[in-house]
N, CA, C and O atoms as a GROMACS GRO file, in nm:
protein
  408
    1MET      N    1   1.804  -2.834  -0.528
    1MET     CA    2   1.676  -2.820  -0.597
    1MET      C    3   1.562  -2.851  -0.501
    1MET      O    4   1.573  -2.942  -0.420
    2ILE      N    5   1.456  -2.776  -0.510
    2ILE     CA    6   1.340  -2.795  -0.423
    2ILE      C    7   1.251  -2.904  -0.482
    2ILE      O    8   1.216  -2.899  -0.600
    3ASP      N    9   1.215  -3.002  -0.398
    3ASP     CA   10   1.127  -3.107  -0.448
    3ASP      C   11   0.981  -3.059  -0.444
    3ASP      O   12   0.950  -2.954  -0.389
    4ARG      N   13   0.894  -3.139  -0.505
    4ARG     CA   14   0.753  -3.099  -0.520
    4ARG      C   15   0.682  -3.086  -0.385
    4ARG      O   16   0.597  -2.999  -0.368
    5ARG      N   17   0.717  -3.171  -0.291
    5ARG     CA   18   0.651  -3.167  -0.160
    5ARG      C   19   0.685  -3.037  -0.087
    5ARG      O   20   0.597  -2.973  -0.029
    6GLU      N   21   0.810  -2.999  -0.092
    6GLU     CA   22   0.852  -2.875  -0.027
    6GLU      C   23   0.789  -2.754  -0.095
    6GLU      O   24   0.751  -2.658  -0.028
    7GLN      N   25   0.780  -2.758  -0.226
    7GLN     CA   26   0.718  -2.648  -0.299
    7GLN      C   27   0.568  -2.638  -0.267
    7GLN      O   28   0.515  -2.528  -0.252
    8ALA      N   29   0.501  -2.753  -0.257
    8ALA     CA   30   0.358  -2.753  -0.222
    8ALA      C   31   0.338  -2.698  -0.082
    8ALA      O   32   0.243  -2.622  -0.059
    9LEU      N   33   0.424  -2.734   0.012
    9LEU     CA   34   0.415  -2.683   0.148
    9LEU      C   35   0.439  -2.532   0.151
    9LEU      O   36   0.372  -2.459   0.225
   10THR      N   37   0.533  -2.486   0.072
   10THR     CA   38   0.561  -2.342   0.063
   10THR      C   39   0.440  -2.266   0.012
   10THR      O   40   0.404  -2.163   0.069
   11TYR      N   41   0.376  -2.316  -0.094
   11TYR     CA   42   0.257  -2.250  -0.148
   11TYR      C   43   0.139  -2.258  -0.051
   11TYR      O   44   0.061  -2.163  -0.043
   12ALA      N   45   0.126  -2.367   0.021
   12ALA     CA   46   0.018  -2.379   0.119
   12ALA      C   47   0.036  -2.277   0.231
   12ALA      O   48  -0.060  -2.211   0.271
   13MET      N   49   0.158  -2.262   0.280
   13MET     CA   50   0.186  -2.164   0.386
   13MET      C   51   0.163  -2.022   0.333
   13MET      O   52   0.110  -1.937   0.404
   14LEU      N   53   0.204  -1.997   0.210
   14LEU     CA   54   0.182  -1.865   0.149
   14LEU      C   55   0.033  -1.835   0.139
   14LEU      O   56  -0.009  -1.723   0.166
   15GLY      N   57  -0.045  -1.933   0.101
   15GLY     CA   58  -0.190  -1.916   0.092
   15GLY      C   59  -0.253  -1.890   0.228
   15GLY      O   60  -0.340  -1.804   0.241
   16ILE      N   61  -0.210  -1.964   0.328
   16ILE     CA   62  -0.265  -1.945   0.463
   16ILE      C   63  -0.234  -1.806   0.516
   16ILE      O   64  -0.323  -1.738   0.567
   17PHE      N   65  -0.109  -1.763   0.503
   17PHE     CA   66  -0.073  -1.631   0.554
   17PHE      C   67  -0.137  -1.518   0.471
   17PHE      O   68  -0.164  -1.411   0.524
   18SER      N   69  -0.160  -1.543   0.343
   18SER     CA   70  -0.230  -1.444   0.261
   18SER      C   71  -0.374  -1.427   0.310
   18SER      O   72  -0.424  -1.315   0.319
   19LEU      N   73  -0.440  -1.538   0.342
   19LEU     CA   74  -0.576  -1.530   0.394
   19LEU      C   75  -0.580  -1.459   0.529
   19LEU      O   76  -0.669  -1.379   0.556
   20ILE      N   77  -0.482  -1.489   0.613
   20ILE     CA   78  -0.475  -1.423   0.744
   20ILE      C   79  -0.464  -1.272   0.726
   20ILE      O   80  -0.520  -1.196   0.805
   21ALA      N   81  -0.392  -1.229   0.625
   21ALA     CA   82  -0.374  -1.085   0.601
   21ALA      C   83  -0.495  -1.023   0.533
   21ALA      O   84  -0.528  -0.908   0.560
   22LEU      N   85  -0.563  -1.096   0.445
   22LEU     CA   86  -0.670  -1.039   0.364
   22LEU      C   87  -0.809  -1.045   0.428
   22LEU      O   88  -0.895  -0.963   0.394
   23VAL      N   89  -0.833  -1.139   0.518
   23VAL     CA   90  -0.966  -1.152   0.579
   23VAL      C   91  -1.005  -1.026   0.658
   23VAL      O   92  -1.118  -0.980   0.643
   24PRO      N   93  -0.918  -0.969   0.740
   24PRO     CA   94  -0.958  -0.846   0.810
   24PRO      C   95  -0.986  -0.730   0.714
   24PRO      O   96  -1.077  -0.650   0.739
   25ILE      N   97  -0.911  -0.720   0.606
   25ILE     CA   98  -0.935  -0.613   0.508
   25ILE      C   99  -1.072  -0.632   0.443
   25ILE      O  100  -1.146  -0.535   0.426
   26ALA      N  101  -1.105  -0.754   0.406
   26ALA     CA  102  -1.236  -0.782   0.348
   26ALA      C  103  -1.347  -0.750   0.448
   26ALA      O  104  -1.451  -0.697   0.409
   27GLY      N  105  -1.327  -0.780   0.574
   27GLY     CA  106  -1.425  -0.749   0.677
   27GLY      C  107  -1.447  -0.600   0.692
   27GLY      O  108  -1.560  -0.555   0.710
   28ILE      N  109  -1.340  -0.523   0.685
   28ILE     CA  110  -1.352  -0.378   0.695
   28ILE      C  111  -1.429  -0.321   0.576
   28ILE      O  112  -1.514  -0.234   0.592
   29VAL      N  113  -1.399  -0.370   0.456
   29VAL     CA  114  -1.469  -0.322   0.337
   29VAL      C  115  -1.618  -0.359   0.344
   29VAL      O  116  -1.703  -0.277   0.313
   30LEU      N  117  -1.648  -0.482   0.385
   30LEU     CA  118  -1.789  -0.522   0.396
   30LEU      C  119  -1.862  -0.441   0.502
   30LEU      O  120  -1.979  -0.408   0.485
   31THR      N  121  -1.795  -0.408   0.611
   31THR     CA  122  -1.855  -0.325   0.714
   31THR      C  123  -1.881  -0.185   0.661
   31THR      O  124  -1.985  -0.125   0.691
   32ALA      N  125  -1.789  -0.131   0.582
   32ALA     CA  126  -1.807   0.003   0.526
   32ALA      C  127  -1.921   0.008   0.427
   32ALA      O  128  -1.978   0.115   0.405
   33LEU      N  129  -1.956  -0.104   0.366
   33LEU     CA  130  -2.063  -0.108   0.267
   33LEU      C  131  -2.201  -0.129   0.329
   33LEU      O  132  -2.300  -0.128   0.256
   34GLN      N  133  -2.210  -0.149   0.460
   34GLN     CA  134  -2.340  -0.171   0.525
   34GLN      C  135  -2.423  -0.043   0.525
   34GLN      O  136  -2.370   0.067   0.507
   35ALA      N  137  -2.550  -0.059   0.546
   35ALA     CA  138  -2.642   0.056   0.548
   35ALA      C  139  -2.606   0.149   0.663
   35ALA      O  140  -2.567   0.102   0.770
   36PRO      N  141  -2.619   0.279   0.642
   36PRO     CA  142  -2.593   0.373   0.751
   36PRO      C  143  -2.686   0.346   0.869
   36PRO      O  144  -2.806   0.325   0.852
   37GLY      N  145  -2.630   0.346   0.988
   37GLY     CA  146  -2.708   0.320   1.108
   37GLY      C  147  -2.719   0.173   1.143
   37GLY      O  148  -2.765   0.140   1.252
   38GLN      N  149  -2.676   0.085   1.055
   38GLN     CA  150  -2.681  -0.058   1.083
   38GLN      C  151  -2.566  -0.094   1.176
   38GLN      O  152  -2.459  -0.035   1.167
   39LEU      N  153  -2.589  -0.190   1.264
   39LEU     CA  154  -2.486  -0.235   1.357
   39LEU      C  155  -2.368  -0.292   1.278
   39LEU      O  156  -2.387  -0.376   1.190
   40ALA      N  157  -2.248  -0.247   1.309
   40ALA     CA  158  -2.128  -0.290   1.237
   40ALA      C  159  -2.094  -0.434   1.275
   40ALA      O  160  -2.060  -0.463   1.389
   41THR      N  161  -2.104  -0.523   1.178
   41THR     CA  162  -2.067  -0.663   1.198
   41THR      C  163  -1.977  -0.704   1.083
   41THR      O  164  -1.975  -0.640   0.978
   42PHE      N  165  -1.904  -0.811   1.103
   42PHE     CA  166  -1.816  -0.862   0.999
   42PHE      C  167  -1.887  -0.963   0.910
   42PHE      O  168  -1.823  -1.050   0.851
   43GLY      N  169  -2.017  -0.952   0.900
   43GLY     CA  170  -2.093  -1.042   0.815
   43GLY      C  171  -2.122  -0.981   0.680
   43GLY      O  172  -2.073  -0.873   0.646
   44GLU      N  173  -2.203  -1.051   0.605
   44GLU     CA  174  -2.242  -1.002   0.472
   44GLU      C  175  -2.343  -0.889   0.488
   44GLU      O  176  -2.441  -0.905   0.562
   45PRO      N  177  -2.322  -0.776   0.422
   45PRO     CA  178  -2.416  -0.665   0.437
   45PRO      C  179  -2.547  -0.695   0.367
   45PRO      O  180  -2.553  -0.774   0.273
   46SER      N  181  -2.654  -0.630   0.415
   46SER     CA  182  -2.786  -0.651   0.354
   46SER      C  183  -2.791  -0.591   0.214
   46SER      O  184  -2.871  -0.636   0.131
   47GLY      N  185  -2.710  -0.493   0.187
   47GLY     CA  186  -2.701  -0.431   0.056
   47GLY      C  187  -2.572  -0.353   0.048
   47GLY      O  188  -2.507  -0.327   0.150
   48PHE      N  189  -2.534  -0.315  -0.071
   48PHE     CA  190  -2.410  -0.240  -0.087
   48PHE      C  191  -2.443  -0.092  -0.100
   48PHE      O  192  -2.511  -0.051  -0.193
   49HIS      N  193  -2.394  -0.013  -0.006
   49HIS     CA  194  -2.422   0.129   0.000
   49HIS      C  195  -2.293   0.206  -0.024
   49HIS      O  196  -2.220   0.238   0.069
   50LEU      N  197  -2.265   0.235  -0.150
   50LEU     CA  198  -2.144   0.309  -0.184
   50LEU      C  199  -2.152   0.455  -0.141
   50LEU      O  200  -2.051   0.525  -0.138
   51SER      N  201  -2.272   0.500  -0.107
   51SER     CA  202  -2.287   0.639  -0.062
   51SER      C  203  -2.210   0.664   0.068
   51SER      O  204  -2.179   0.779   0.100
   52ASN      N  205  -2.180   0.558   0.143
   52ASN     CA  206  -2.101   0.574   0.266
   52ASN      C  207  -1.964   0.634   0.235
   52ASN      O  208  -1.914   0.717   0.312
   53PHE      N  209  -1.905   0.593   0.124
   53PHE     CA  210  -1.773   0.643   0.089
   53PHE      C  211  -1.779   0.790   0.048
   53PHE      O  212  -1.690   0.868   0.083
   54ALA      N  213  -1.882   0.828  -0.027
   54ALA     CA  214  -1.898   0.967  -0.067
   54ALA      C  215  -1.923   1.056   0.055
   54ALA      O  216  -1.870   1.167   0.063
   55LYS      N  217  -2.002   1.007   0.148
   55LYS     CA  218  -2.030   1.083   0.269
   55LYS      C  219  -1.904   1.100   0.352
   55LYS      O  220  -1.877   1.209   0.404
   56ALA      N  221  -1.826   0.994   0.366
   56ALA     CA  222  -1.701   1.002   0.442
   56ALA      C  223  -1.601   1.096   0.373
   56ALA      O  224  -1.527   1.168   0.440
   57TRP      N  225  -1.600   1.095   0.240
   57TRP     CA  226  -1.511   1.183   0.164
   57TRP      C  227  -1.545   1.330   0.191
   57TRP      O  228  -1.456   1.412   0.214
   58ASP      N  229  -1.675   1.361   0.189
   58ASP     CA  230  -1.718   1.499   0.210
   58ASP      C  231  -1.702   1.542   0.356
   58ASP      O  232  -1.646   1.649   0.384
   59GLU      N  233  -1.750   1.461   0.448
   59GLU     CA  234  -1.745   1.500   0.589
   59GLU      C  235  -1.605   1.496   0.647
   59GLU      O  236  -1.574   1.569   0.740
   60GLY      N  237  -1.519   1.412   0.592
   60GLY     CA  238  -1.382   1.400   0.641
   60GLY      C  239  -1.286   1.496   0.574
   60GLY      O  240  -1.168   1.500   0.609
   61ASN      N  241  -1.334   1.574   0.476
   61ASN     CA  242  -1.253   1.673   0.405
   61ASN      C  243  -1.130   1.607   0.339
   61ASN      O  244  -1.020   1.661   0.342
   62PHE      N  245  -1.153   1.490   0.278
   62PHE     CA  246  -1.043   1.415   0.218
   62PHE      C  247  -0.980   1.486   0.099
   62PHE      O  248  -0.861   1.468   0.073
   63SER      N  249  -1.056   1.567   0.027
   63SER     CA  250  -0.999   1.638  -0.090
   63SER      C  251  -0.883   1.727  -0.048
   63SER      O  252  -0.778   1.728  -0.114
   64SER      N  253  -0.901   1.798   0.059
   64SER     CA  254  -0.795   1.887   0.108
   64SER      C  255  -0.674   1.807   0.154
   64SER      O  256  -0.560   1.842   0.124
   65TYR      N  257  -0.700   1.700   0.228
   65TYR     CA  258  -0.589   1.618   0.278
   65TYR      C  259  -0.516   1.546   0.165
   65TYR      O  260  -0.394   1.531   0.170
   66LEU      N  261  -0.589   1.503   0.063
   66LEU     CA  262  -0.527   1.437  -0.051
   66LEU      C  263  -0.438   1.534  -0.127
   66LEU      O  264  -0.328   1.498  -0.170
   67ARG      N  265  -0.484   1.657  -0.144
   67ARG     CA  266  -0.404   1.759  -0.212
   67ARG      C  267  -0.276   1.787  -0.132
   67ARG      O  268  -0.168   1.797  -0.191
   68SER      N  269  -0.286   1.800  -0.001
   68SER     CA  270  -0.169   1.825   0.083
   68SER      C  271  -0.070   1.708   0.076
   68SER      O  272   0.051   1.728   0.065
   69SER      N  273  -0.122   1.587   0.082
   69SER     CA  274  -0.036   1.469   0.074
   69SER      C  275   0.034   1.460  -0.060
   69SER      O  276   0.151   1.422  -0.067
   70THR      N  277  -0.036   1.493  -0.168
   70THR     CA  278   0.024   1.491  -0.302
   70THR      C  279   0.137   1.592  -0.312
   70THR      O  280   0.242   1.563  -0.369
   71ILE      N  281   0.116   1.711  -0.258
   71ILE     CA  282   0.220   1.814  -0.262
   71ILE      C  283   0.344   1.767  -0.186
   71ILE      O  284   0.456   1.783  -0.235
   72VAL      N  285   0.325   1.711  -0.069
   72VAL     CA  286   0.438   1.663   0.011
   72VAL      C  287   0.509   1.548  -0.060
   72VAL      O  288   0.631   1.546  -0.068
   73ALA      N  289   0.432   1.452  -0.112
   73ALA     CA  290   0.492   1.336  -0.177
   73ALA      C  291   0.573   1.377  -0.300
   73ALA      O  292   0.685   1.329  -0.319
   74VAL      N  293   0.518   1.464  -0.384
   74VAL     CA  294   0.589   1.507  -0.504
   74VAL      C  295   0.713   1.587  -0.468
   74VAL      O  296   0.817   1.571  -0.531
   75SER      N  297   0.702   1.675  -0.367
   75SER     CA  298   0.817   1.757  -0.329
   75SER      C  299   0.928   1.675  -0.265
   75SER      O  300   1.041   1.723  -0.256
   76VAL      N  301   0.900   1.555  -0.222
   76VAL     CA  302   1.004   1.468  -0.167
   76VAL      C  303   1.056   1.371  -0.272
   76VAL      O  304   1.177   1.353  -0.286
   77VAL      N  305   0.966   1.310  -0.347
   77VAL     CA  306   1.006   1.204  -0.441
   77VAL      C  307   1.085   1.259  -0.559
   77VAL      O  308   1.185   1.199  -0.598
   78VAL      N  309   1.043   1.370  -0.616
   78VAL     CA  310   1.111   1.424  -0.734
   78VAL      C  311   1.256   1.462  -0.704
   78VAL      O  312   1.345   1.418  -0.776
   79PRO      N  313   1.285   1.541  -0.599
   79PRO     CA  314   1.426   1.571  -0.571
   79PRO      C  315   1.508   1.447  -0.535
   79PRO      O  316   1.625   1.437  -0.572
   80GLU      N  317   1.448   1.352  -0.463
   80GLU     CA  318   1.520   1.230  -0.429
   80GLU      C  319   1.554   1.149  -0.553
   80GLU      O  320   1.663   1.093  -0.563
   81THR      N  321   1.462   1.143  -0.648
   81THR     CA  322   1.486   1.070  -0.772
   81THR      C  323   1.598   1.137  -0.853
   81THR      O  324   1.685   1.069  -0.907
   82VAL      N  325   1.594   1.268  -0.860
   82VAL     CA  326   1.699   1.342  -0.932
   82VAL      C  327   1.834   1.320  -0.864
   82VAL      O  328   1.935   1.297  -0.932
   83ALA      N  329   1.838   1.328  -0.731
   83ALA     CA  330   1.963   1.310  -0.658
   83ALA      C  331   2.017   1.168  -0.675
   83ALA      O  332   2.138   1.149  -0.692
   84ALA      N  333   1.928   1.069  -0.670
   84ALA     CA  334   1.973   0.930  -0.687
   84ALA      C  335   2.027   0.907  -0.828
   84ALA      O  336   2.127   0.838  -0.846
   85SER      N  337   1.961   0.965  -0.927
   85SER     CA  338   2.009   0.952  -1.066
   85SER      C  339   2.144   1.019  -1.083
   85SER      O  340   2.233   0.964  -1.148
   86ALA      N  341   2.159   1.137  -1.024
   86ALA     CA  342   2.287   1.207  -1.034
   86ALA      C  343   2.397   1.130  -0.962
   86ALA      O  344   2.509   1.120  -1.012
   87GLY      N  345   2.364   1.076  -0.846
   87GLY     CA  346   2.463   0.997  -0.773
   87GLY      C  347   2.507   0.873  -0.848
   87GLY      O  348   2.625   0.838  -0.847
   88THR      N  349   2.413   0.807  -0.913
   88THR     CA  350   2.445   0.689  -0.992
   88THR      C  351   2.534   0.727  -1.109
   88THR      O  352   2.629   0.654  -1.141
   89GLU      N  353   2.505   0.838  -1.173
   89GLU     CA  354   2.586   0.883  -1.286
   89GLU      C  355   2.728   0.920  -1.241
   89GLU      O  356   2.825   0.889  -1.310
   90ILE      N  357   2.739   0.986  -1.128
   90ILE     CA  358   2.872   1.023  -1.077
   90ILE      C  359   2.956   0.899  -1.050
   90ILE      O  360   3.074   0.896  -1.082
   91VAL      N  361   2.895   0.799  -0.990
   91VAL     CA  362   2.969   0.676  -0.962
   91VAL      C  363   3.003   0.603  -1.090
   91VAL      O  364   3.114   0.550  -1.104
   92ALA      N  365   2.910   0.598  -1.185
   92ALA     CA  366   2.933   0.528  -1.310
   92ALA      C  367   3.046   0.591  -1.392
   92ALA      O  368   3.126   0.520  -1.453
   93VAL      N  369   3.052   0.722  -1.393
   93VAL     CA  370   3.156   0.792  -1.469
   93VAL      C  371   3.288   0.785  -1.395
   93VAL      O  372   3.395   0.795  -1.456
   94GLY      N  373   3.283   0.767  -1.265
   94GLY     CA  374   3.406   0.759  -1.187
   94GLY      C  375   3.458   0.893  -1.140
   94GLY      O  376   3.578   0.910  -1.124
   95LEU      N  377   3.367   0.988  -1.120
   95LEU     CA  378   3.410   1.119  -1.077
   95LEU      C  379   3.445   1.125  -0.929
   95LEU      O  380   3.509   1.220  -0.884
   96VAL      N  381   3.403   1.024  -0.853
   96VAL     CA  382   3.434   1.019  -0.711
   96VAL      C  383   3.563   0.942  -0.692
   96VAL      O  384   3.580   0.833  -0.747
   97ALA      N  385   3.655   0.998  -0.615
   97ALA     CA  386   3.784   0.930  -0.592
   97ALA      C  387   3.761   0.801  -0.514
   97ALA      O  388   3.677   0.794  -0.424
   98SER      N  389   3.836   0.701  -0.550
   98SER     CA  390   3.825   0.573  -0.483
   98SER      C  391   3.886   0.581  -0.343
   98SER      O  392   3.993   0.639  -0.324
   99THR      N  393   3.818   0.524  -0.246
   99THR     CA  394   3.868   0.526  -0.108
   99THR      C  395   3.952   0.403  -0.076
   99THR      O  396   4.002   0.391   0.035
  100SER      N  397   3.967   0.312  -0.173
  100SER     CA  398   4.042   0.191  -0.148
  100SER      C  399   4.192   0.210  -0.162
  100SER      O  400   4.268   0.118  -0.132
  101GLN      N  401   4.237   0.326  -0.208
  101GLN     CA  402   4.379   0.351  -0.220
  101GLN      C  403   4.437   0.381  -0.084
  101GLN      O  404   4.381   0.458  -0.006
  102VAL      N  405   4.551   0.318  -0.054
  102VAL     CA  406   4.614   0.338   0.077
  102VAL      C  407   4.736   0.426   0.064
  102VAL      O  408   4.802   0.454   0.164
   0.00000   0.00000   0.00000
């Protein structure tokens, strides 16, 4: 059984590593929200400019890329899901001969 001290240390380490992982992501989001033309810093932006995301969406042609990615993802995931379900059913019913027989 884990004692309280060990559990507290585990949660403290989890919190520290979570912050290490999340601080750069927060910095990137805050940088993306800065005014256009402003020097990119990891500080607090002077205002929140959501228009940056719309501009990047339009200029980067994300709609086309998102559509292509969706087509690829669906064409891979759906057949794999069907195959995995069929494989599970075949094993469950016992249609595959056992290889443990000598």
